[in-house]
C-alpha positions, -999 to 999 in steps of 0.1 A, spaced: -38 128 590 -76 127 599 -68 121 636 -48 153 636 -80 170 632 -104 149 651 -86 156 683 -118 145 705 -119 111 688 -156 111 678 -147 103 642 -160 135 629 -142 170 621 -164 196 633 -160 236 633 -144 231 670 -117 207 657 -110 232 627 -108 260 651 -84 244 674 -62 236 643 -60 272 630 -52 284 664 -24 258 667 -10 271 634 -16 306 645 -41 313 616 -68 340 618 -99 322 604 -131 337 609 -162 315 622 -179 320 588 -148 306 571 -145 278 594 -183 269 586 -176 271 549 -148 247 553 -171 222 568 -196 229 545 -174 224 513 -166 187 526 -198 175 543 -217 154 517 -242 144 540 -252 177 554 -246 168 592 -222 200 597 -192 178 603 -166 159 581 -164 120 586 -136 100 571 -152 92 541 -159 131 534 -122 137 542 -108 112 519 -130 127 490 -117 159 497 -82 151 498 -85 130 467 -103 156 450 -77 182 459 -50 159 445 -34 155 479 -38 118 480 -44 90 455 -67 61 460 -43 50 487 -59 56 522 -31 43 543 -17 79 543 -45 93 563 -51 64 587 -38 29 595 -59 0 585 -70 -8 619 -84 25 626 -102 27 592 -117 -5 602 -132 13 633 -146 40 610 -163 12 586 -182 0 615 -199 31 625 
């Protein structure tokens, strides 16, 4: 699921990634709303959402449990852990 948003494969979801997803879904979302979405999930203040931020957000929303395999496969997760 994370990789759907991280379409540039930089291991982060930034405002450009969210904008592209909104456009793909034909959603009209303002720059301010996109920025707010990033800020809500970005725990380190880097203006981007990494995999750990994403997992924390999805867990807090009740969209996933403690199982991470719904988001990325284990091989991909190891790549994130090495960064």
